[in-house]
Structure formats: structure tokens, C-alpha cells
VEXDREN-2710 file (C-alpha; in Angstrom, 1 decimal):
% VEXDREN-2710
k/r/px/py/pz
1/MET/78.8/22.7/130.6
2/THR/76.7/19.7/129.5
3/THR/76.0/18.9/133.3
4/ASP/75.1/22.7/133.8
5/LEU/72.3/22.7/131.1
6/MET/71.2/19.5/132.6
7/SER/70.8/21.1/135.9
8/ILE/69.2/24.1/134.5
9/PHE/66.7/22.2/132.2
10/LYS/66.1/19.6/135.3
11/SER/64.7/23.0/137.6
12/ILE/62.7/24.5/134.9
13/TYR/61.2/20.7/134.4
14/LEU/60.5/20.3/138.0
15/PHE/59.2/24.7/138.3
16/LEU/56.5/24.3/135.2
17/MET/55.6/20.4/136.9
18/ASP/55.1/21.9/140.4
19/ASN/53.2/24.9/138.7
20/LEU/50.8/22.3/136.7
21/HIS/50.5/20.6/140.1
22/GLN/49.2/23.5/141.6
23/SER/47.1/24.8/138.7
24/LEU/45.5/21.2/138.8
25/TYR/45.0/20.5/142.7
26/LEU/43.7/23.6/144.6
27/GLU/44.3/21.4/147.9
28/TYR/48.3/21.7/147.3
29/ARG/48.0/25.1/146.0
30/LEU/46.8/26.6/149.3
31/LEU/49.2/24.4/151.1
32/LYS/51.7/25.2/149.0
33/ARG/51.1/29.4/149.3
34/GLY/51.0/28.3/153.5
35/TYR/54.4/26.7/153.1
36/LEU/56.1/29.8/151.0
37/LEU/54.4/32.2/153.7
38/TYR/55.8/30.0/156.7
39/ARG/59.4/30.4/155.1
40/HIS/59.0/34.2/154.9
41/GLU/57.3/35.0/158.0
42/VAL/57.9/32.4/160.2
43/LEU/61.3/31.6/159.5
44/LYS/62.8/34.6/158.2
45/LYS/61.0/37.3/160.1
46/GLY/60.2/35.0/163.4
47/LYS/56.7/35.9/163.7
48/THR/54.9/33.2/166.1
49/PHE/53.7/29.8/164.3
50/GLU/50.4/30.7/166.1
51/ILE/50.0/34.2/164.4
52/TYR/51.2/32.6/161.2
53/VAL/48.6/30.4/161.4
54/LYS/45.6/33.1/161.9
55/ASP/47.0/35.1/159.1
56/TYR/47.2/32.7/156.5
57/LEU/43.4/31.1/157.1
58/ALA/42.1/34.5/157.6
59/GLU/43.6/35.2/153.8
60/ILE/41.5/31.9/152.4
61/TYR/38.5/32.3/154.1
62/ASN/37.3/34.3/150.9
63/PHE/37.1/32.6/147.7
64/SER/35.1/33.2/144.2
65/TYR/33.3/30.9/142.5
66/LYS/31.3/30.3/139.3
67/ASN/28.3/27.7/140.2
68/PRO/27.1/26.2/143.1
69/ARG/29.1/23.2/142.3
70/GLU/32.3/24.8/142.2
71/LEU/31.4/26.7/145.8
72/ALA/30.5/23.2/147.2
73/GLU/34.1/21.5/146.4
74/LYS/36.1/24.7/147.0
75/THR/34.3/24.4/150.4
76/ARG/35.6/21.2/151.0
77/ILE/38.7/22.0/150.0
78/HIS/39.2/25.0/152.1
79/SER/37.6/23.3/155.1
80/LYS/40.0/20.5/155.1
81/VAL/43.1/22.4/154.8
82/ILE/42.0/24.8/157.9
83/ASP/41.8/21.7/159.7
84/ILE/44.9/20.6/159.0
85/PHE/46.4/23.9/159.9
86/THR/44.3/24.0/163.1
87/LEU/44.0/20.0/164.0
88/ARG/48.2/19.1/163.0
89/PRO/50.4/22.0/163.5
90/ASP/52.9/19.1/164.1
91/LEU/52.3/17.8/160.1
92/ILE/52.8/21.8/159.4
93/GLN/55.5/22.3/161.1
94/GLN/57.3/18.9/160.2
95/TYR/56.7/19.1/156.4
96/PHE/57.5/23.0/156.0
97/ALA/60.8/22.9/157.4
98/GLU/62.4/21.8/154.4
99/ASP/61.6/21.8/150.9
100/PHE/57.9/21.2/150.3
101/ASP/57.0/19.8/146.8
102/PHE/53.8/17.9/145.4
103/ASN/55.4/14.6/146.8
104/SER/56.0/16.4/150.0
105/TYR/52.0/17.1/149.7
106/LYS/51.2/13.8/149.5
107/GLN/52.6/12.4/152.2
108/LEU/51.6/14.7/154.4
109/ILE/47.8/14.2/153.5
110/LYS/48.5/10.5/154.1
111/GLU/49.9/11.2/157.6
112/TYR/46.6/13.4/158.3
113/ASP/44.4/11.0/157.4
114/THR/45.9/8.1/159.0
115/SER/47.5/9.3/162.1
116/GLU/46.5/11.3/165.4
117/PHE/48.5/14.0/167.3
118/ILE/49.3/13.1/170.3
119/PRO/50.7/15.6/172.5
120/SER/53.9/14.0/174.6
121/LYS/54.4/14.5/178.1
122/VAL/58.3/15.6/177.2
123/ASP/56.8/18.4/175.3
124/ILE/55.5/20.0/178.8
125/PRO/57.6/21.3/181.2
126/ASP/57.0/18.9/184.6
127/SER/56.0/22.2/186.3
128/THR/53.0/22.2/184.4
129/TYR/51.7/19.2/185.3
130/ILE/52.4/19.9/189.3
131/GLU/50.5/22.7/188.7
132/LEU/47.4/21.2/186.7
133/ALA/47.3/18.5/189.6
134/GLU/46.8/21.4/192.6
135/PRO/43.0/22.6/192.7
136/ASN/42.1/25.6/190.8
137/PRO/39.3/27.6/192.3
138/ILE/38.2/29.2/188.7
139/VAL/37.8/25.6/187.5
140/GLU/35.9/25.0/190.3
141/GLN/34.0/28.1/190.1
142/PHE/32.8/27.9/186.5
143/PRO/31.8/24.6/185.5
144/ILE/33.3/23.1/182.5
145/LEU/30.7/23.2/179.6
146/ASP/30.6/20.8/176.5
147/LYS/30.5/22.5/172.9
148/GLU/26.7/22.8/172.5
149/GLU/26.4/24.6/176.0
150/GLN/28.9/26.9/175.2
151/LEU/27.8/27.8/172.1
152/ALA/24.1/28.0/173.5
153/LYS/25.3/30.4/176.0
154/VAL/27.3/32.7/173.2
155/ARG/24.1/33.1/171.6
156/THR/22.0/34.0/174.6
157/GLU/24.3/36.9/175.4
158/ILE/24.7/37.8/171.3
159/LEU/20.6/37.8/171.4
160/LYS/20.5/40.4/174.2
161/TYR/22.4/42.6/172.3
162/GLU/20.5/42.1/169.3
163/SER/17.2/43.2/171.2
164/GLY/18.8/45.8/172.7
165/GLU/18.6/44.4/176.4
166/LYS/22.8/45.5/176.3
167/GLN/24.6/48.3/174.5
168/PRO/26.4/48.8/172.3
169/LYS/24.6/46.3/169.5
170/HIS/28.0/45.5/167.7
171/ILE/29.5/43.8/170.8
172/GLY/27.4/40.4/169.5
173/GLN/28.3/40.8/166.0
174/ARG/31.6/40.8/167.0
175/MET/31.3/37.8/169.2
176/PHE/29.8/35.9/166.0
177/GLY/32.9/37.1/164.2
178/TYR/34.9/35.9/166.5
179/LEU/33.5/32.6/166.6
180/LEU/33.8/32.4/162.2
181/LYS/37.0/33.3/162.7
182/ALA/38.2/30.3/165.1
183/ASN/36.2/28.0/163.0
184/TYR/33.4/27.0/164.6
185/PHE/31.2/27.5/161.5
186/SER/32.2/27.4/158.5
187/ALA/32.1/30.7/155.7
188/TYR/34.0/32.0/153.2
189/ASN/32.2/34.8/151.7
190/ASP/29.5/37.3/153.1
191/GLU/26.7/35.5/151.9
192/GLN/28.0/32.2/153.7
193/ARG/28.8/34.3/157.2
194/ASN/25.1/36.0/156.6
195/GLU/23.3/32.3/156.3
196/ALA/25.3/31.2/159.4
197/TRP/24.4/33.6/161.4
198/GLN/20.4/33.5/160.5
199/LYS/21.0/29.8/161.4
200/PHE/23.2/30.6/164.6
201/THR/21.1/33.4/166.3
202/GLY/17.3/32.4/164.5
203/LEU/17.1/36.1/162.7
204/ASP/15.9/37.5/160.0
205/SER/18.4/40.8/160.3
206/LYS/21.4/41.2/158.3
207/PRO/24.7/41.8/160.5
208/GLU/27.5/44.3/160.0
209/MET/29.5/42.5/157.7
210/SER/32.8/44.0/158.7
211/TYR/32.3/43.0/162.3
212/LEU/31.7/39.0/161.2
213/ARG/34.6/39.3/158.4
214/ASP/37.0/41.2/161.2
215/PRO/35.6/40.8/164.8
216/SER/38.8/43.5/165.8
217/TYR/37.9/45.8/163.1
218/ASN/37.2/49.8/164.4
219/LYS/34.7/50.5/162.0
220/ASN/33.8/54.1/163.6
221/SER/36.6/54.8/165.0
222/ILE/36.0/54.3/168.4
223/VAL/38.2/55.8/171.2
224/LYS/41.1/53.6/171.9
225/GLU/40.5/53.0/175.8
226/LYS/37.1/52.5/175.0
227/PHE/37.4/50.2/172.0
228/SER/40.2/48.1/174.0
229/ALA/37.9/47.8/177.0
230/GLN/35.3/46.3/174.5
231/LEU/37.2/43.8/173.2
232/LYS/38.0/42.6/176.6
233/GLN/34.9/41.9/177.6
234/ILE/34.1/39.9/174.7
235/ASP/37.6/38.1/175.4
236/GLU/36.2/37.8/179.1
237/PHE/33.1/36.0/178.2
238/PHE/34.3/33.6/176.4
239/TYR/37.0/33.1/178.7
240/LEU/33.9/32.1/181.6
241/VAL/32.1/29.6/179.5
242/GLY/35.2/28.1/178.4
243/LEU/35.4/28.9/174.5
244/LYS/39.4/29.8/173.3
245/MET/39.7/32.5/171.0
END
């Protein structure tokens, strides 16, 4: 009986301490929420890891703040959590596979700060290496661009839609929405999205925020086939400039 009571009190204590740590450390709270979603969506329901990451990062893009100082602090923390998910999926899968508590969180952060993710050759089938070793006509046809050149081509394309040279206008705004979604820019609310848009395009105009929040949003209920063709058009453009979305 005494042992059972001790076990109950210990469980309650650990639960309260974990909630305290979550209330004190935003970074831990975001990772803990990600852990709980991972256990439910990936391990229980079978959602792919890639889709899980996209869905969860979409959830934490928006947050409220009371003043500029709090905005700066939350932006820094949210950006780091996003980097952990996108740059170190190995750590996420490793630590989320078991119980994730405050000590696990501290160990994960320590590894993130002091180690690098280097894909191992044994993780990739031999046929992949054979295939990559052969000439690739697509790569030869479209030269590899650096990130600055890639984004410059996207900017030029967006400005064609904004100027009316190409139609419909929302295609360009959706393109920028995909850049935000892929974390090429940090923006967690509409004000930051608008600032990022104006800085990137050099325009003073305000884009339709629904496309920046969710570039796949069918706002005007466009016919399904036409809408799919428009999204495919964007996908093909990004492919040609070498950006992975």
C-alpha cells in the first residue's frame, strides 16, 4: 500500500514538474507538443515523418506577443525549434521514439549544438549511388544555381505576375507563400509576412495574406482541374530553378 502511494505521489510530482518546465521554457514546450503529436500522428496513426513535420511547423508559425521585446524573444525560440526539425530530423526521431521529458530535452539541445548530421552511405541503397554516378541530362540542361541566384529568379517571376505580364496575379503570391512555408524567410504572423514580402519583392503593395499563410489554399473555389494545373505550374518552376518545396 505504501509503495503504491509513493508511486502515485511520484507520478503527480513528475507531472507537475514537467508542466512547470513547460511554462518556464518555451523551447521545451514547443518540442514537448511536437513529441506528443509525433506519438499520436506518426507512431499511432502512421503519418509519414515528412508530412508530420510540415503540419507541426505550420501550427507554430503564428504566435501572439505583448511587445517588441517578447516578439524578438519568441521569434528567436520558434526559429531555433524550426531549425531543429528541419536540420536535425535524426535527433527528433531519436528522442521522440522514447519518453521525452525535460532531461531528454536538455540532452537533445546539447547534441544539436555540438554535433552535425552526416547522412551515412549505408542508409542509401547502392542503386542510388550507381544512378547518381551516371550522366543526368536534366542536370546538364539546367545548371545548378546557388541560393541567391535561385531566389533572384523567383523574385523576377513573382514581379511578372505582380506587373500583369503574367496571369493570374495570385500565382506569384502563392510562390512567395511556398518560400515562407519552406522556411526561406522567418515570418510568424501577417505583419511579418507582409514585411518579408515587401523586402523580397521591393513592392509597397500588400499581398493577399491567405496565399502567404497557405499557398495551396483555393480561396475562390477554382475548378479542381484548373487549380491543380496552377499548383503544378508553380511546382515545375521551382524544380527548374533547383528549389525543393
